[in-house]
LUMLODO-438108 format. One record per residue: residue number from 1; residue in one letter; x, y, z of N, C-alpha, C in turn. Coordinates in nm, 4 decimals. Layout:
BEGIN
<atom i="NUM" aa="A" n_X="X" n_Y="Y" n_Z="Z" ca_X="X" ca_Y="Y" ca_Z="Z" c_X="X" c_Y="Y" c_Z="Z"/>
...
! end
This chain:
BEGIN
<atom i="1" aa="W" n_X="-0.6500" n_Y="-0.8603" n_Z="-0.0714" ca_X="-0.5452" ca_Y="-0.7792" ca_Z="-0.1294" c_X="-0.4448" c_Y="-0.8712" c_Z="-0.1962"/>
<atom i="2" aa="K" n_X="-0.3787" n_Y="-0.8178" n_Z="-0.2971" ca_X="-0.2768" ca_Y="-0.8945" ca_Z="-0.3675" c_X="-0.1558" c_Y="-0.8071" c_Z="-0.3952"/>
<atom i="3" aa="M" n_X="-0.0391" n_Y="-0.8694" n_Z="-0.3880" ca_X="0.0842" ca_Y="-0.8051" ca_Z="-0.4300" c_X="0.1489" c_Y="-0.9012" c_Z="-0.5277"/>
<atom i="4" aa="K" n_X="0.1629" n_Y="-0.8608" n_Z="-0.6511" ca_X="0.2148" ca_Y="-0.9495" ca_Z="-0.7541" c_X="0.3572" c_Y="-0.9128" c_Z="-0.7914"/>
<atom i="5" aa="R" n_X="0.4275" n_Y="-1.0097" n_Z="-0.8453" ca_X="0.5585" ca_Y="-0.9916" ca_Z="-0.9064" c_X="0.6646" c_Y="-0.9361" c_Z="-0.8126"/>
<atom i="6" aa="F" n_X="0.6678" n_Y="-0.9783" n_Z="-0.6895" ca_X="0.7773" ca_Y="-0.9390" ca_Z="-0.6014" c_X="0.8699" c_Y="-1.0582" c_Z="-0.5862"/>
<atom i="7" aa="L" n_X="0.9914" n_Y="-1.0449" n_Z="-0.6353" ca_X="1.0906" ca_Y="-1.1525" ca_Z="-0.6340" c_X="1.0351" c_Y="-1.2789" c_Z="-0.6992"/>
<atom i="8" aa="G" n_X="0.9532" n_Y="-1.2599" n_Z="-0.8029" ca_X="0.8990" ca_Y="-1.3720" ca_Z="-0.8780" c_X="0.7843" c_Y="-1.4444" c_Z="-0.8114"/>
<atom i="9" aa="V" n_X="0.7351" n_Y="-1.3924" n_Z="-0.7007" ca_X="0.6284" ca_Y="-1.4590" ca_Z="-0.6256" c_X="0.5124" c_Y="-1.3615" c_Z="-0.6066"/>
<atom i="10" aa="S" n_X="0.3898" n_Y="-1.4138" n_Z="-0.6138" ca_X="0.2715" ca_Y="-1.3332" ca_Z="-0.5840" c_X="0.2275" c_Y="-1.3616" c_Z="-0.4412"/>
<atom i="11" aa="Y" n_X="0.1881" n_Y="-1.2571" n_Z="-0.3707" ca_X="0.1407" ca_Y="-1.2700" ca_Z="-0.2331" c_X="-0.0026" c_Y="-1.2195" c_Z="-0.2261"/>
<atom i="12" aa="S" n_X="-0.0834" n_Y="-1.2827" n_Z="-0.1426" ca_X="-0.2208" ca_Y="-1.2355" ca_Z="-0.1250" c_X="-0.2660" c_Y="-1.2646" c_Z="0.0173"/>
<atom i="13" aa="W" n_X="-0.3712" n_Y="-1.1950" n_Z="0.0568" ca_X="-0.4276" ca_Y="-1.2165" ca_Z="0.1893" c_X="-0.5691" c_Y="-1.1629" c_Z="0.1945"/>
<atom i="14" aa="R" n_X="-0.6447" n_Y="-1.2159" n_Z="0.2877" ca_X="-0.7783" ca_Y="-1.1649" ca_Z="0.3182" c_X="-0.7660" c_Y="-1.0883" c_Z="0.4491"/>
<atom i="15" aa="A" n_X="-0.8405" n_Y="-0.9803" n_Z="0.4581" ca_X="-0.8333" ca_Y="-0.8978" ca_Z="0.5787" c_X="-0.9728" c_Y="-0.8706" c_Z="0.6320"/>
<atom i="16" aa="Q" n_X="-0.9784" n_Y="-0.8536" n_Z="0.7627" ca_X="-1.1039" ca_Y="-0.8207" ca_Z="0.8295" c_X="-1.0868" c_Y="-0.6863" c_Z="0.9001"/>
<atom i="17" aa="T" n_X="-1.1874" n_Y="-0.6018" n_Z="0.8874" ca_X="-1.1844" ca_Y="-0.4727" ca_Z="0.9558" c_X="-1.1935" c_Y="-0.4952" c_Z="1.1060"/>
<atom i="18" aa="R" n_X="-1.1004" n_Y="-0.4364" n_Z="1.1806" ca_X="-1.0987" ca_Y="-0.4487" ca_Z="1.3265" c_X="-1.1530" c_Y="-0.3244" c_Z="1.3955"/>
<atom i="19" aa="Q" n_X="-1.1411" n_Y="-0.2114" n_Z="1.3269" ca_X="-1.1904" ca_Y="-0.0860" ca_Z="1.3842" c_X="-1.2282" c_Y="0.0059" c_Z="1.2685"/>
<atom i="20" aa="L" n_X="-1.3456" n_Y="0.0659" n_Z="1.2790" ca_X="-1.3924" ca_Y="0.1576" ca_Z="1.1758" c_X="-1.4591" c_Y="0.2761" c_Z="1.2432"/>
<atom i="21" aa="E" n_X="-1.3970" n_Y="0.3903" n_Z="1.2303" ca_X="-1.4512" ca_Y="0.5145" ca_Z="1.2862" c_X="-1.4610" c_Y="0.6149" c_Z="1.1720"/>
<atom i="22" aa="R" n_X="-1.5724" n_Y="0.6085" n_Z="1.1004" ca_X="-1.5910" ca_Y="0.6962" ca_Z="0.9845" c_X="-1.6025" c_Y="0.8405" c_Z="1.0272"/>
<atom i="23" aa="P" n_X="-1.5409" n_Y="0.9301" n_Z="0.9609" ca_X="-1.4523" ca_Y="0.9160" ca_Z="0.8453" c_X="-1.3047" c_Y="0.9258" c_Z="0.8838"/>
<atom i="24" aa="H" n_X="-1.2691" n_Y="0.8840" n_Z="1.0059" ca_X="-1.1349" ca_Y="0.9115" ca_Z="1.0573" c_X="-1.0380" c_Y="0.7939" c_Z="1.0597"/>
<atom i="25" aa="L" n_X="-1.0859" n_Y="0.6701" n_Z="1.0640" ca_X="-0.9957" ca_Y="0.5582" ca_Z="1.0893" c_X="-1.0499" c_Y="0.4282" c_Z="1.0318"/>
<atom i="26" aa="I" n_X="-0.9597" n_Y="0.3505" n_Z="0.9715" ca_X="-0.9877" ca_Y="0.2126" ca_Z="0.9321" c_X="-0.8696" c_Y="0.1296" c_Z="0.9813"/>
<atom i="27" aa="A" n_X="-0.8966" n_Y="0.0239" n_Z="1.0579" ca_X="-0.7913" ca_Y="-0.0673" ca_Z="1.1036" c_X="-0.8296" c_Y="-0.2084" c_Z="1.0625"/>
<atom i="28" aa="W" n_X="-0.7316" n_Y="-0.2908" n_Z="1.0269" ca_X="-0.7584" ca_Y="-0.4262" ca_Z="0.9807" c_X="-0.6519" c_Y="-0.5231" c_Z="1.0298"/>
<atom i="29" aa="E" n_X="-0.6833" n_Y="-0.6508" n_Z="1.0112" ca_X="-0.5903" ca_Y="-0.7597" ca_Z="1.0401" c_X="-0.6177" c_Y="-0.8696" c_Z="0.9391"/>
<atom i="30" aa="S" n_X="-0.5116" n_Y="-0.9316" n_Z="0.8887" ca_X="-0.5318" ca_Y="-1.0391" ca_Z="0.7919" c_X="-0.5917" c_Y="-1.1604" c_Z="0.8617"/>
<atom i="31" aa="T" n_X="-0.6738" n_Y="-1.2335" n_Z="0.7873" ca_X="-0.7349" ca_Y="-1.3555" ca_Z="0.8399" c_X="-0.6863" c_Y="-1.4782" c_Z="0.7646"/>
<atom i="32" aa="K" n_X="-0.6259" n_Y="-1.4564" n_Z="0.6489" ca_X="-0.5782" ca_Y="-1.5665" ca_Z="0.5658" c_X="-0.4684" c_Y="-1.5134" c_Z="0.4748"/>
<atom i="33" aa="G" n_X="-0.3669" n_Y="-1.5936" n_Z="0.4508" ca_X="-0.2580" ca_Y="-1.5512" ca_Z="0.3632" c_X="-0.1466" c_Y="-1.4860" c_Z="0.4426"/>
<atom i="34" aa="V" n_X="-0.0792" n_Y="-1.3887" n_Z="0.3812" ca_X="0.0324" ca_Y="-1.3193" ca_Z="0.4444" c_X="-0.0171" c_Y="-1.2479" c_Z="0.5701"/>
<atom i="35" aa="K" n_X="0.0429" n_Y="-1.2791" n_Z="0.6844" ca_X="0.0018" ca_Y="-1.2205" ca_Z="0.8122" c_X="0.0405" c_Y="-1.0730" c_Z="0.8164"/>
<atom i="36" aa="N" n_X="-0.0595" n_Y="-0.9868" n_Z="0.8387" ca_X="-0.0330" ca_Y="-0.8442" ca_Z="0.8482" c_X="-0.1460" c_Y="-0.7749" c_Z="0.9216"/>
<atom i="37" aa="Y" n_X="-0.1180" n_Y="-0.6537" n_Z="0.9645" ca_X="-0.2194" ca_Y="-0.5706" ca_Z="1.0282" c_X="-0.1802" c_Y="-0.4246" c_Z="1.0070"/>
<atom i="38" aa="G" n_X="-0.2783" n_Y="-0.3381" n_Z="1.0172" ca_X="-0.2477" ca_Y="-0.1980" ca_Z="0.9965" c_X="-0.3680" c_Y="-0.1092" c_Z="1.0173"/>
<atom i="39" aa="R" n_X="-0.3473" n_Y="0.0185" n_Z="0.9906" ca_X="-0.4539" ca_Y="0.1168" ca_Z="1.0035" c_X="-0.4222" c_Y="0.2361" c_Z="0.9146"/>
<atom i="40" aa="V" n_X="-0.5284" n_Y="0.3046" n_Z="0.8756" ca_X="-0.5160" ca_Y="0.4293" ca_Z="0.8014" c_X="-0.5949" c_Y="0.5336" c_Z="0.8784"/>
<atom i="41" aa="D" n_X="-0.5282" n_Y="0.6440" n_Z="0.9130" ca_X="-0.5928" ca_Y="0.7569" ca_Z="0.9797" c_X="-0.6106" c_Y="0.8686" c_Z="0.8772"/>
<atom i="42" aa="F" n_X="-0.7272" n_Y="0.9310" n_Z="0.8788" ca_X="-0.7593" ca_Y="1.0396" ca_Z="0.7870" c_X="-0.7740" c_Y="1.1690" c_Z="0.8661"/>
<atom i="43" aa="T" n_X="-0.6990" n_Y="1.2718" n_Z="0.8264" ca_X="-0.7048" ca_Y="1.4020" ca_Z="0.8923" c_X="-0.7351" c_Y="1.5083" c_Z="0.7870"/>
<atom i="44" aa="P" n_X="-0.8489" n_Y="1.5780" n_Z="0.7997" ca_X="-0.8801" ca_Y="1.6838" ca_Z="0.7031" c_X="-0.7758" c_Y="1.7951" c_Z="0.7096"/>
<atom i="45" aa="L" n_X="-0.7290" n_Y="1.8380" n_Z="0.5919" ca_X="-0.6347" ca_Y="1.9500" ca_Z="0.5836" c_X="-0.7046" c_Y="2.0763" c_Z="0.5347"/>
<atom i="46" aa="S" n_X="-0.8005" n_Y="2.0578" n_Z="0.4465" ca_X="-0.8793" ca_Y="2.1690" ca_Z="0.3923" c_X="-1.0089" c_Y="2.1088" c_Z="0.3380"/>
<atom i="47" aa="N" n_X="-1.0887" n_Y="2.1905" n_Z="0.2709" ca_X="-1.2117" ca_Y="2.1384" ca_Z="0.2110" c_X="-1.1838" c_Y="2.0374" c_Z="0.1005"/>
<atom i="48" aa="D" n_X="-1.0661" n_Y="2.0476" n_Z="0.0364" ca_X="-1.0333" ca_Y="1.9626" ca_Z="-0.0778" c_X="-0.9253" c_Y="1.8592" c_Z="-0.0502"/>
<atom i="49" aa="E" n_X="-0.8633" n_Y="1.8619" n_Z="0.0663" ca_X="-0.7504" ca_Y="1.7730" ca_Z="0.0918" c_X="-0.7643" c_Y="1.7013" c_Z="0.2257"/>
<atom i="50" aa="T" n_X="-0.7175" n_Y="1.5762" n_Z="0.2255" ca_X="-0.7147" ca_Y="1.4947" ca_Z="0.3469" c_X="-0.5799" c_Y="1.4252" c_Z="0.3555"/>
<atom i="51" aa="L" n_X="-0.5195" n_Y="1.4282" n_Z="0.4715" ca_X="-0.3952" ca_Y="1.3568" ca_Z="0.4963" c_X="-0.4286" c_Y="1.2131" c_Z="0.5321"/>
<atom i="52" aa="M" n_X="-0.3646" n_Y="1.1168" n_Z="0.4633" ca_X="-0.3812" ca_Y="0.9747" ca_Z="0.4952" c_X="-0.2514" c_Y="0.9269" c_Z="0.5583"/>
<atom i="53" aa="K" n_X="-0.2579" n_Y="0.8783" n_Z="0.6826" ca_X="-0.1397" ca_Y="0.8257" ca_Z="0.7513" c_X="-0.1570" c_Y="0.6752" c_Z="0.7637"/>
<atom i="54" aa="L" n_X="-0.0638" n_Y="0.6003" n_Z="0.7059" ca_X="-0.0705" ca_Y="0.4550" ca_Z="0.7022" c_X="0.0297" c_Y="0.3938" c_Z="0.7987"/>
<atom i="55" aa="S" n_X="-0.0171" n_Y="0.2995" n_Z="0.8803" ca_X="0.0701" ca_Y="0.2170" ca_Z="0.9642" c_X="0.0453" c_Y="0.0736" c_Z="0.9203"/>
<atom i="56" aa="L" n_X="0.1518" n_Y="0.0026" n_Z="0.8840" ca_X="0.1375" ca_Y="-0.1301" ca_Z="0.8261" c_X="0.2478" c_Y="-0.2208" c_Z="0.8779"/>
<atom i="57" aa="S" n_X="0.2103" n_Y="-0.3396" n_Z="0.9231" ca_X="0.3083" ca_Y="-0.4367" ca_Z="0.9728" c_X="0.2836" c_Y="-0.5713" c_Z="0.9067"/>
<atom i="58" aa="F" n_X="0.3930" n_Y="-0.6372" n_Z="0.8670" ca_X="0.3864" ca_Y="-0.7695" ca_Z="0.8067" c_X="0.4700" c_Y="-0.8675" c_Z="0.8873"/>
<atom i="59" aa="V" n_X="0.4225" n_Y="-0.9892" n_Z="0.8972" ca_X="0.5004" ca_Y="-1.0990" ca_Z="0.9523" c_X="0.5450" c_Y="-1.1789" c_Z="0.8305"/>
<atom i="60" aa="V" n_X="0.6752" n_Y="-1.1751" n_Z="0.8012" ca_X="0.7256" ca_Y="-1.2368" ca_Z="0.6785" c_X="0.8244" c_Y="-1.3483" c_Z="0.7107"/>
<atom i="61" aa="P" n_X="0.8436" n_Y="-1.4403" n_Z="0.6164" ca_X="0.9442" ca_Y="-1.5449" ca_Z="0.6362" c_X="1.0826" c_Y="-1.4826" c_Z="0.6555"/>
<atom i="62" aa="R" n_X="1.1668" n_Y="-1.5491" n_Z="0.7306" ca_X="1.3002" ca_Y="-1.4948" ca_Z="0.7606" c_X="1.3818" c_Y="-1.4682" c_Z="0.6351"/>
<atom i="63" aa="V" n_X="1.3691" n_Y="-1.5528" n_Z="0.5349" ca_X="1.4466" ca_Y="-1.5326" ca_Z="0.4123" c_X="1.4096" c_Y="-1.3992" c_Z="0.3474"/>
<atom i="64" aa="V" n_X="1.2835" n_Y="-1.3622" n_Z="0.3491" ca_X="1.2409" ca_Y="-1.2332" ca_Z="0.2937" c_X="1.2941" c_Y="-1.1204" c_Z="0.3807"/>
<atom i="65" aa="S" n_X="1.2844" n_Y="-1.1366" n_Z="0.5109" ca_X="1.3335" ca_Y="-1.0352" ca_Z="0.6042" c_X="1.4827" c_Y="-1.0103" c_Z="0.5839"/>
<atom i="66" aa="R" n_X="1.5589" n_Y="-1.1160" n_Z="0.5671" ca_X="1.7038" ca_Y="-1.1012" ca_Z="0.5464" c_X="1.7336" c_Y="-1.0274" c_Z="0.4164"/>
<atom i="67" aa="M" n_X="1.6607" n_Y="-1.0624" n_Z="0.3110" ca_X="1.6827" ca_Y="-0.9987" ca_Z="0.1812" c_X="1.6508" c_Y="-0.8497" c_Z="0.1882"/>
<atom i="68" aa="V" n_X="1.5400" n_Y="-0.8141" n_Z="0.2508" ca_X="1.5007" ca_Y="-0.6737" ca_Z="0.2618" c_X="1.5998" c_Y="-0.5985" c_Z="0.3500"/>
<atom i="69" aa="G" n_X="1.6423" n_Y="-0.6616" n_Z="0.4589" ca_X="1.7361" ca_Y="-0.5972" ca_Z="0.5503" c_X="1.8723" c_Y="-0.5706" c_Z="0.4896"/>
<atom i="70" aa="K" n_X="1.9133" n_Y="-0.6517" n_Z="0.3921" ca_X="2.0450" ca_Y="-0.6368" ca_Z="0.3311" c_X="2.0465" c_Y="-0.5388" c_Z="0.2141"/>
<atom i="71" aa="S" n_X="1.9314" n_Y="-0.5030" n_Z="0.1642" ca_X="1.9283" ca_Y="-0.4200" ca_Z="0.0444" c_X="1.8276" c_Y="-0.3064" c_Z="0.0574"/>
<atom i="72" aa="N" n_X="1.8778" n_Y="-0.1838" n_Z="0.0566" ca_X="1.7877" ca_Y="-0.0686" ca_Z="0.0581" c_X="1.7020" c_Y="-0.0646" c_Z="-0.0670"/>
<atom i="73" aa="R" n_X="1.7555" n_Y="-0.1108" n_Z="-0.1794" ca_X="1.6790" ca_Y="-0.1102" ca_Z="-0.3037" c_X="1.5599" c_Y="-0.2047" c_Z="-0.2941"/>
<atom i="74" aa="I" n_X="1.5774" n_Y="-0.3198" n_Z="-0.2325" ca_X="1.4653" ca_Y="-0.4132" ca_Z="-0.2170" c_X="1.3632" c_Y="-0.3553" c_Z="-0.1203"/>
<atom i="75" aa="A" n_X="1.4095" n_Y="-0.2943" n_Z="-0.0116" ca_X="1.3166" ca_Y="-0.2338" ca_Z="0.0846" c_X="1.2342" c_Y="-0.1243" c_Z="0.0174"/>
<atom i="76" aa="R" n_X="1.2979" n_Y="-0.0412" n_Z="-0.0631" ca_X="1.2247" ca_Y="0.0637" ca_Z="-0.1352" c_X="1.1260" c_Y="0.0028" c_Z="-0.2341"/>
<atom i="77" aa="F" n_X="1.1654" n_Y="-0.1063" n_Z="-0.2983" ca_X="1.0771" ca_Y="-0.1729" ca_Z="-0.3939" c_X="0.9501" c_Y="-0.2209" c_Z="-0.3242"/>
<atom i="78" aa="V" n_X="0.9651" n_Y="-0.2809" n_Z="-0.2061" ca_X="0.8482" ca_Y="-0.3261" ca_Z="-0.1297" c_X="0.7581" c_Y="-0.2075" c_Z="-0.0984"/>
<atom i="79" aa="K" n_X="0.8167" n_Y="-0.0978" n_Z="-0.0533" ca_X="0.7371" ca_Y="0.0204" ca_Z="-0.0194" c_X="0.6587" c_Y="0.0709" c_Z="-0.1398"/>
<atom i="80" aa="V" n_X="0.7249" n_Y="0.0794" n_Z="-0.2529" ca_X="0.6583" ca_Y="0.1320" ca_Z="-0.3720" c_X="0.5520" c_Y="0.0361" c_Z="-0.4220"/>
<atom i="81" aa="R" n_X="0.5869" n_Y="-0.0909" n_Z="-0.4362" ca_X="0.4930" ca_Y="-0.1886" ca_Z="-0.4926" c_X="0.3720" c_Y="-0.2068" c_Z="-0.4035"/>
<atom i="82" aa="L" n_X="0.3917" n_Y="-0.2140" n_Z="-0.2755" ca_X="0.2806" ca_Y="-0.2427" ca_Z="-0.1858" c_X="0.2125" c_Y="-0.1164" c_Z="-0.1363"/>
<atom i="83" aa="V" n_X="0.2864" n_Y="-0.0313" n_Z="-0.0750" ca_X="0.2264" ca_Y="0.0837" ca_Z="-0.0076" c_X="0.1781" c_Y="0.1893" c_Z="-0.1066"/>
<atom i="84" aa="Q" n_X="0.2670" n_Y="0.2396" n_Z="-0.1896" ca_X="0.2296" ca_Y="0.3490" ca_Z="-0.2783" c_X="0.1191" c_Y="0.3072" c_Z="-0.3751"/>
<atom i="85" aa="S" n_X="0.1317" n_Y="0.1914" n_Z="-0.4374" ca_X="0.0289" ca_Y="0.1501" ca_Z="-0.5333" c_X="-0.1034" c_Y="0.1208" c_Z="-0.4634"/>
<atom i="86" aa="S" n_X="-0.0996" n_Y="0.0638" n_Z="-0.3430" ca_X="-0.2237" ca_Y="0.0368" ca_Z="-0.2695" c_X="-0.2942" c_Y="0.1658" c_Z="-0.2298"/>
<atom i="87" aa="L" n_X="-0.2177" n_Y="0.2660" n_Z="-0.1853" ca_X="-0.2790" ca_Y="0.3935" ca_Z="-0.1481" c_X="-0.3391" c_Y="0.4642" c_Z="-0.2695"/>
<atom i="88" aa="K" n_X="-0.2717" n_Y="0.4563" n_Z="-0.3837" ca_X="-0.3273" ca_Y="0.5166" ca_Z="-0.5051" c_X="-0.4577" c_Y="0.4483" c_Z="-0.5445"/>
<atom i="89" aa="K" n_X="-0.4575" n_Y="0.3158" n_Z="-0.5385" ca_X="-0.5795" ca_Y="0.2422" ca_Z="-0.5729" c_X="-0.6920" c_Y="0.2772" c_Z="-0.4761"/>
<atom i="90" aa="F" n_X="-0.6605" n_Y="0.2830" n_Z="-0.3476" ca_X="-0.7602" ca_Y="0.3181" ca_Z="-0.2469" c_X="-0.8147" c_Y="0.4580" c_Z="-0.2732"/>
<atom i="91" aa="R" n_X="-0.7252" n_Y="0.5532" n_Z="-0.2979" ca_X="-0.7671" ca_Y="0.6903" ca_Z="-0.3270" c_X="-0.8599" c_Y="0.6947" c_Z="-0.4481"/>
<atom i="92" aa="N" n_X="-0.8249" n_Y="0.6225" n_Z="-0.5539" ca_X="-0.9080" ca_Y="0.6231" ca_Z="-0.6743" c_X="-1.0447" c_Y="0.5614" c_Z="-0.6498"/>
<atom i="93" aa="I" n_X="-1.0508" n_Y="0.4564" n_Z="-0.5690" ca_X="-1.1798" ca_Y="0.3945" ca_Z="-0.5354" c_X="-1.2679" c_Y="0.4953" c_Z="-0.4623"/>
<atom i="94" aa="V" n_X="-1.2104" n_Y="0.5644" n_Z="-0.3641" ca_X="-1.2869" ca_Y="0.6629" ca_Z="-0.2873" c_X="-1.3319" c_Y="0.7774" c_Z="-0.3774"/>
<atom i="95" aa="M" n_X="-1.2420" n_Y="0.8271" n_Z="-0.4604" ca_X="-1.2764" ca_Y="0.9391" ca_Z="-0.5477" c_X="-1.3860" c_Y="0.9002" c_Z="-0.6468"/>
<atom i="96" aa="E" n_X="-1.3764" n_Y="0.7811" n_Z="-0.7045" ca_X="-1.4792" ca_Y="0.7358" ca_Z="-0.7980" c_X="-1.6131" c_Y="0.7185" c_Z="-0.7278"/>
<atom i="97" aa="A" n_X="-1.6111" n_Y="0.6676" n_Z="-0.6045" ca_X="-1.7352" ca_Y="0.6504" ca_Z="-0.5282" c_X="-1.8017" c_Y="0.7850" c_Z="-0.5007"/>
<atom i="98" aa="E" n_X="-1.7213" n_Y="0.8897" n_Z="-0.4896" ca_X="-1.7730" ca_Y="1.0243" ca_Z="-0.4644" c_X="-1.8009" c_Y="1.1000" c_Z="-0.5940"/>
<atom i="99" aa="G" n_X="-1.7782" n_Y="1.0344" n_Z="-0.7089" ca_X="-1.8018" ca_Y="1.0993" ca_Z="-0.8373" c_X="-1.6967" c_Y="1.2015" c_Z="-0.8747"/>
<atom i="100" aa="I" n_X="-1.5762" n_Y="1.1866" n_Z="-0.8193" ca_X="-1.4663" ca_Y="1.2791" ca_Z="-0.8469" c_X="-1.3723" c_Y="1.2129" c_Z="-0.9465"/>
<atom i="101" aa="E" n_X="-1.3388" n_Y="1.2843" n_Z="-1.0531" ca_X="-1.2492" ca_Y="1.2296" ca_Z="-1.1543" c_X="-1.1072" c_Y="1.2216" c_Z="-1.0986"/>
<atom i="102" aa="T" n_X="-1.0410" n_Y="1.1084" n_Z="-1.1221" ca_X="-0.9016" ca_Y="1.0947" ca_Z="-1.0791" c_X="-0.8125" c_Y="1.1632" c_Z="-1.1813"/>
<atom i="103" aa="T" n_X="-0.6981" n_Y="1.2114" n_Z="-1.1363" ca_X="-0.6090" ca_Y="1.2883" ca_Z="-1.2234" c_X="-0.4744" c_Y="1.2206" c_Z="-1.2420"/>
<atom i="104" aa="D" n_X="-0.4698" n_Y="1.0874" n_Z="-1.2306" ca_X="-0.3431" ca_Y="1.0158" ca_Z="-1.2441" c_X="-0.2877" c_Y="1.0194" c_Z="-1.3856"/>
<atom i="105" aa="G" n_X="-0.3756" n_Y="1.0266" n_Z="-1.4848" ca_X="-0.3284" ca_Y="1.0225" ca_Z="-1.6229" c_X="-0.2581" c_Y="0.8929" c_Z="-1.6549"/>
<atom i="106" aa="G" n_X="-0.3081" n_Y="0.7806" n_Z="-1.6003" ca_X="-0.2468" ca_Y="0.6509" ca_Z="-1.6269" c_X="-0.1265" c_Y="0.6223" c_Z="-1.5411"/>
<atom i="107" aa="E" n_X="-0.0995" n_Y="0.7050" n_Z="-1.4450" ca_X="0.0191" ca_Y="0.6919" ca_Z="-1.3602" c_X="0.0275" c_Y="0.5556" c_Z="-1.2929"/>
<atom i="108" aa="E" n_X="-0.0870" n_Y="0.4964" n_Z="-1.2566" ca_X="-0.0842" ca_Y="0.3682" ca_Z="-1.1875" c_X="-0.0146" c_Y="0.2608" c_Z="-1.2690"/>
<atom i="109" aa="N" n_X="-0.0272" n_Y="0.2672" n_Z="-1.4012" ca_X="0.0344" ca_Y="0.1666" ca_Z="-1.4858" c_X="0.1847" c_Y="0.1844" c_Z="-1.4956"/>
<atom i="110" aa="E" n_X="0.2364" n_Y="0.2934" n_Z="-1.4425" ca_X="0.3783" ca_Y="0.3212" ca_Z="-1.4514" c_X="0.4546" c_Y="0.2788" c_Z="-1.3268"/>
<atom i="111" aa="E" n_X="0.3917" n_Y="0.2040" n_Z="-1.2367" ca_X="0.4624" ca_Y="0.1626" ca_Z="-1.1163" c_X="0.5739" c_Y="0.0666" c_Z="-1.1543"/>
<atom i="112" aa="P" n_X="0.6836" n_Y="0.0669" n_Z="-1.0810" ca_X="0.7983" ca_Y="-0.0155" ca_Z="-1.1170" c_X="0.7665" c_Y="-0.1637" c_Z="-1.1075"/>
<atom i="113" aa="T" n_X="0.8259" n_Y="-0.2410" n_Z="-1.1974" ca_X="0.8059" ca_Y="-0.3855" ca_Z="-1.1946" c_X="0.9316" c_Y="-0.4586" c_Z="-1.1526"/>
<atom i="114" aa="N" n_X="1.0426" n_Y="-0.3878" n_Z="-1.1343" ca_X="1.1627" ca_Y="-0.4528" ca_Z="-1.0833" c_X="1.2444" c_Y="-0.3532" c_Z="-1.0019"/>
<atom i="115" aa="V" n_X="1.3381" n_Y="-0.4053" n_Z="-0.9284" ca_X="1.4159" ca_Y="-0.3246" ca_Z="-0.8347" c_X="1.4939" c_Y="-0.2151" c_Z="-0.9058"/>
<atom i="116" aa="E" n_X="1.5431" n_Y="-0.2403" n_Z="-1.0268" ca_X="1.6232" ca_Y="-0.1419" ca_Z="-1.0986" c_X="1.5441" c_Y="-0.0164" c_Z="-1.1349"/>
<atom i="117" aa="D" n_X="1.4108" n_Y="-0.0247" n_Z="-1.1402" ca_X="1.3274" ca_Y="0.0902" ca_Z="-1.1763" c_X="1.3124" c_Y="0.1913" c_Z="-1.0631"/>
<atom i="118" aa="L" n_X="1.3758" n_Y="0.1701" n_Z="-0.9510" ca_X="1.3515" ca_Y="0.2534" ca_Z="-0.8334" c_X="1.4350" c_Y="0.3803" c_Z="-0.8259"/>
<atom i="119" aa="E" n_X="1.5279" n_Y="0.3994" n_Z="-0.9140" ca_X="1.6207" ca_Y="0.5115" ca_Z="-0.9018" c_X="1.5507" c_Y="0.6463" c_Z="-0.8885"/>
<atom i="120" aa="S" n_X="1.4396" n_Y="0.6676" n_Z="-0.9585" ca_X="1.3762" ca_Y="0.7993" ca_Z="-0.9574" c_X="1.2531" c_Y="0.8073" c_Z="-0.8680"/>
<atom i="121" aa="I" n_X="1.2245" n_Y="0.7045" n_Z="-0.7892" ca_X="1.1046" ca_Y="0.7023" ca_Z="-0.7056" c_X="1.1329" c_Y="0.7726" c_Z="-0.5732"/>
<atom i="122" aa="E" n_X="1.0465" n_Y="0.8634" n_Z="-0.5354" ca_X="1.0552" ca_Y="0.9289" ca_Z="-0.4050" c_X="0.9369" c_Y="0.8855" c_Z="-0.3211"/>
<atom i="123" aa="L" n_X="0.9609" n_Y="0.8472" n_Z="-0.1979" ca_X="0.8532" ca_Y="0.8084" ca_Z="-0.1065" c_X="0.8383" c_Y="0.9113" c_Z="0.0015"/>
! end
């Protein structure tokens, strides 16, 4: 996985699946790069919809932690850049694998590239 252009630095990591219970759960832990772990739980809502619940934890340098803790705008930026864009990409991969057309209309390319772009983002 990669996260680019956050505070002028690119971050990346390799992850290994720790638990896989198809089609309900995927859990992972990083093996190289930025230390993190998490899981995604899938709950069917209807024949056409599935709820994805993401739990994600990062071990970050203190300087990053301090910056995020002092600014709600930076914290929101991290959420949007990492979480929202990753979930959209994951959803599109799954939909394409199932032969389902995605309906983003190029929305992925509209993700914010700086903190000031966050005013209209809802998470």
